[in-house]
N, C-alpha and C positions, 0 to 999 in steps of 0.2 A: 344320455347321449354319449354314441358310441365313440370310443378313442382309438388311437392306433393300437394300443396293446390288445383292445378286444378283438380286432380285425386280425392282428398276427396270432392271436391264440385259435381263431377259429382255421385260419388257412393252414397252420402247423399241425392241426389234428385230423385234416380232412384229406382225402386224394383228389377231389374234383376241384374246379377252380372257385375262387371267391372273388366277387365283383361288387365294386362300388358306383355309384351314379355317375362319377366321372371316370370309370375305367372303359377303355375302348371296347370292351366285351360285353358291357352292362345292357345295350340295347339288344343284342342278339340273346343273350341268355333271358331277357325278361319277355321279348316279343310273344305275343299270342296269336293263334290264327284268326280270332276276331281282333281284326286291326282297329276296331274302332275303340277297342279297351287299352290304355296304355297304364302300365303298372309302374308304380314308383316306389319301391321297398327301400329301405335303409340299406340294404346287403341282399345280394342273391348268391346262393351256394348251387353250384351245378354237381349235385351228387353222383358219384362214381358208382355208388353201391349202396346197400343198405346200412353200412355202418357209418357212412357219411350222413345218411338221413337221421341216424339216431344220434350222433355227436352234434349235428346243427340243431337238433330240437333241445337237447340239454344246454347247449351254449345259449340259445335263446331264452330258454326258460330261466336259466340263471342271470340273465340280464332283464327280465320281465318283458321281451319283445315278443310280440305276437307272431305267429308261423303260417304262411300260406304255402299251398303246394301247386305246381303246374307241370303238366307233361307237354300236350299239344296247344292248349289254350283254345281249344273248340268250344268249350262252356265258359269263355272268360266273360260272362255278363257283370262284373262286378270289378272294378279297377282296385289293385291292391296298392295301398298308400301306408309307407312305413314299414316297421318289422322284418323278418326274415323271409324271403322267398326262397323256397327249396325246389329246384327243378329236376325232375327225375326221368327225362328223355334219355339218359345215358343207360339206363337200366334195360337193357336189351337182351337179357335172357330169355330163349325161347326153346322149349322142348315138347314135342308131342309123343305121346304114347299111343300107338294104333291099337295095341291091344287092350288096354283099358278105355281107349277113346277118350282119352283126356289131352289137355294143354296146360303147360305152367309157363306164364309169362313174367317178365319183369315190368315195373311200372311204365317204362318208356314204350313198350310194344304198340303198335298200331296194328288194327285188324287186318290190313293188307298183308303184313308179315305172317300173322296166323294162317290166313287163307293160301298163301305161296308155300307154306310147309305143310299145311293138312289136306288141301284139296288132292295132291297127287297120290295120297294115302287113302282117299275116299271118303273124307272126314271134312264137316265144316262145323264153325262156331256159330253162336247167335249173335252176330254183328247186325249194326244199324244200315241207314240207308247210305253212308258212306264208309268205306273202308280205310279211307284216310284218319278216322278218328282213333284215339287212344283206347285201348281196351279197358284199361281200370277205371278211368272216370265214368264212361259210358255204364259200365257193368254197375259201380256202385249206386248210380242213380236209377238202378232198375233195369235199364236196358231194354228199349223197345226195337226188336229185330225185324228185318226183312220178312222173315218167316215167322212173324210172331204169333199168328193165328193158328199156325200147326205146332209151335213149339212151346209158346209161352215165353215170358220174360226172361233176359239173359241173365239177371241175379239169381234167379231160381237153378241156374245150372252150375253155381259155384260151389266146389267140393271144399276148398280150404284158401286161406289168405294169409299172408306174412304181413304184418304191419308194425309202425312205432307208434306208440301212444303218447299223450303228452308229457309223460314223466320220463320219456326217453328209452323205455323199455321196448326191445324187439320181442314180439308175440307171434306164435302161428296159432291161429284160432280156426275151429270148424264146428260142426254142429254138436260136438262132444265136448271139445276144449273151450270154454269160455263162450258156451253157446248164446247168451244173451247177447254178448257184444257182436258175435258173429252175425246172429240174425239182424240187428239193428244196423250193422255195415252193409248188409245185401240191400241195398234200397235207400239207406240213409244217408249217401253221398259223402262219406268219408267224416262224419262230424266227430268221431272219436279217435282217429289217429291218421297216419299217413301210409298208406299201403305200398309195399315195396315189391309184392309178387302176389300172383293170383293163379290158382288152379280150378280149372272147371270142365265140365263135359263137352265133348264133341258129338255131333250127329252124323250117321251115316250118308253118304251123298249118293243118290240114285240121279234118275232123269230130273232136269231141271227146266222148266217152260217160264220165260219171264221178258218183260221189256217194258215198253211205253207206247202210249197212243196220245198224239197230239192234235186237239181240235180247235177250230177257231173260236176265240173268244167269245164272238158275237151270238154262238149257239150255248152258251152256258147254262141258261135256264133249262131248256130241254135236255142238256148232258147231265146237269145235276138231279135232274126228276127221272131219269133213266137210271143214273147210278142208284138213287134210292131203292128203286124198284128192283134192280137187278141184285142188290146184296143178299137178301134173304135167300136167293136161288142158289147160293154158292155154298160149297163145303168148307168145313173148317179149315181144311188144309190150304185153301187159298187166300192169299192176303193181299188185297187190293188198297189203293188209297187214291185220292184225287186232289189236285191243287189248282188254283188258279195262278197264273205266273204273267208277270209283266217284265218281259225278258229285254236286256238292254242290247244295244248294236256292238256286240263285242265278239272278239274273237272265240271265245268258248262256246259260245251258243251256235248249235248248227244253223247254216244260211237260211233255210226256210222260215226260221222261228225268230230270227233277229228282228229287235224292236217291235215286237208284236204282244198283244194279249191274247193268251192261250188257256186251253184247260188241258191239264197233263193227267191222264190217267197210268197209275203205275200197277203191275200186275206181278206176282210171284207165286209159283205153285210147284211143289215137288212132283212133278209127273211129266209125261210126255206130251207131244202134239196131239195126238188122238185124244187124249184126256181134255187137254187144255183148250185146244180150238173150239168145242162146244160149250165150254164155261164161257169163254170171252165172247162169243157170237153177238149176243144182245147188244152189247157195247160197241162192236164194229158196225153194227147198223146203224148207230145214231151219228148224225152229222156226216160230214165228208171228212175223214182224218188227214191232216196236214202231212202227219207223219206216223207211221206203225212199225215198231222194231221187236213186236211181241213174237215170240217163237222159241224153239229148243234154244237153248244157252249154255256155253262154257260157263261154268259157276265162276270162274275168275274173272268174267267180265260182269259181275253182278252189278257194279256201280253204274252200270249203263240204264238201270231201271229208274233210278231217282234222279241221276245226272247232277249231284250235288257239285258246287263250284269246289275245285280243287285248289284254288289258290285264296291264298288270304283276303278277307273283305272287311270292311268296318260295318257291322251289322249289329241290330237289335232284334231281341226275339220276345214272344210272348206266347201264352198257351193257356188253354183251359180244357177241361175234362167235360164232354157233352152227355147227357142222359137220352138225346134223341137228335135227330137230324132230319126231321121232317118237313112238310110243305112250309109251313111258318118259319123255321130256321133258315131254310134255304133262301125264301123270299127275304128274309132280314139280312141276311150275308149279303146277298146280289144287291139289294139296294145300296150299300155301302162299299161293295168290292166288284160290282159288275162292269159291264162293257163301258158304260158312260159315267160311272161313278166319280172319275177322277181319283181313284184310289191311288196313294203313292208306294204301298207295299210291293215288294217284289214276290212275295209268295203268301198265299193263303191255302193252307193245307188240311184237308178233312182224312184223318186215318180211322177206319173202322176198328174197333178192338172186337172182343168176344173171342170166341173159340178158346184155345188153351190160355189165352190170355185170361180169361175170365176165371179160370179153375185153380190156378196156383199148386202148390206142392204141399206135402206131408210136414215139411221142415217150416218152422216159421222164419219170417224175413220181414222186411220194412217196405215192400213194393206197394204201392199205391195204383188205383185204376182200374182194379178188377171189377168192381161195380158199374163202370162208366161203359158205354156203348161207343163213343167216339173220341179221338182228341182233335181238337182244333188248335192249329199251330200257325203263327204269324211271323213274318220276317220282313224288316225292311231295313234301309240303308241308314246308318248310323255316322253321317258325314253332311256337313253343309254342302248343299242348302237342302238337302231331302230330310235332314235329320228332325227338325221340329214337326213337318207335316207327317212324318212317319209315326212318331210318338202320338200325335192327335189322333190319326187314323187308328192305330192299334187300340187305343183307348175306346174309341167309338164302337169299334167292331166287338171288343170283348163285353161293352156295356149292353150292346143289341142283342148279343148272344146268351147274356146272363140268365133269362128264363128258360133256356134249354140247357143249362149247364148243371152239372152236379154241386159246382161250388169248390171243387178242388182241381189241382194240376198235377202232372207230372214233373218231378224236381229236375230232369233234365231238359223239359220244354217250358219251364216256368218263366224263364227270362229273369232279367234284374230282380234280384229279391227285394221286397219292401221291407216294412216293419214286421215285427213278431208274429201278428196276426196273419199278414199276408206269407211269410215264409212257412207258418204251420199248414197252409192249405195243400202243401204237397205230401201230406200225410193224414192218415185216418186220426181223430182225436184219441184214440187209445194207443196207437202206436207213437204218436207225438209226445204223450205224456211218458210212455217208457224211454224215448230217446232223451228227454229232458233229464229224466233220472239217471241214465246212463252218462250223459254229458257231466253231470254234477260227479260222478264216480272216477270217470276216466280224464276228465279235463276241467277240473274244479276253478282253474284260473283261467279259463276261456281262451288259451293259448291259440287254439284254431278257430278264430273267428271270422276269417274272409269267405266271401262267396256265400252259398246258400248255408249259412250257419245258424244253429240254434243257441239258446242260452240253457244252462242247466239249472236244475231246482231238485232239490231232495225230496225222495218219494215221501217225506215226512210232512213237508210243508204242503 
């Protein structure tokens, strides 16, 4: 049990604020973008710098308190109960090197800030569907980019990182310095330390063609059939995805789409209209779109492709990797999530993988999913009265799609982690065993045990 002297010892040793559950700033410090997850740590430290992180870890280890970390809380699928929560949102260092085509960011930086600094210099990072997401958590989980089929996973582009391991030691690691730890952190979701800074490669920005097409949900059957036939005709440079959306009657939804069931086709392509229009033509001929925004795009408007919510919501997630999305898979999905299914989920998304996502890089990492053809991702509202129905629907859809699944997940799209066997599905068996051995080496006391965490075992057992 923490006493006043413990809290004073932490407060006097760090630059950032320290808050207890009865402190007025506690709610703001612990708030996650996933508003359905309420963290209740014993104490929260708002780290101002990497030294604060190291000090906080040492303080917690001395008192045998578990440690959690949060920046934006977009991936907060698991409530933190007890222990020390270190928030890294104040670590806002951001440097772009246009000659080396690299970025170095602190742990609190969001992708939007990187874009605003890199795009004017003709460079882009491998961000995901929303640029409101934090760079570090997204990348440590592999990072599935908007242009993933063209460039691969974001974790493949990490050059180095600075982190604090469970012993409170600050380390700078890369493919040559502590290579195994570096490899496992790139896709291992931070199981071995708290990252305070990340350096990664950027890509040249040329023409960009992208946007969204919204179709009536009543035509979902024919649209998904056309989507399956269209995919093999696309070059690897094209990155499409498709989702079934049940949109609320809320202000953030465009008026033509409010309170409707729609099919949402997303398209991202590093090219111009002359190349992009012919690629998209077969899908433009399907149904009668309610809205079509695809065309040449200012890359700073890239959030308009997926149109992810920008305000916090109480949500639940679940995902699985698919080996196919053929006629039987589509039929199984539409039976549970089609026009007349009564499905309560707000989004059911299918993202084709392949292309550069299947190739990997020469350097070792812990990224999964390269052997899969698609990602199926489900989102529901995690608040009464919808929560119970959303949980049941999610379980039913995942069960129905099991015959088409690889049995694995991507850690960033896994949803709430279950038991050890469930958590292990985010990595290949070989990588998972390497991670367990590394956990025993770098965090033998299991200090970092929140979120999608694993337990360690020595390689000799």
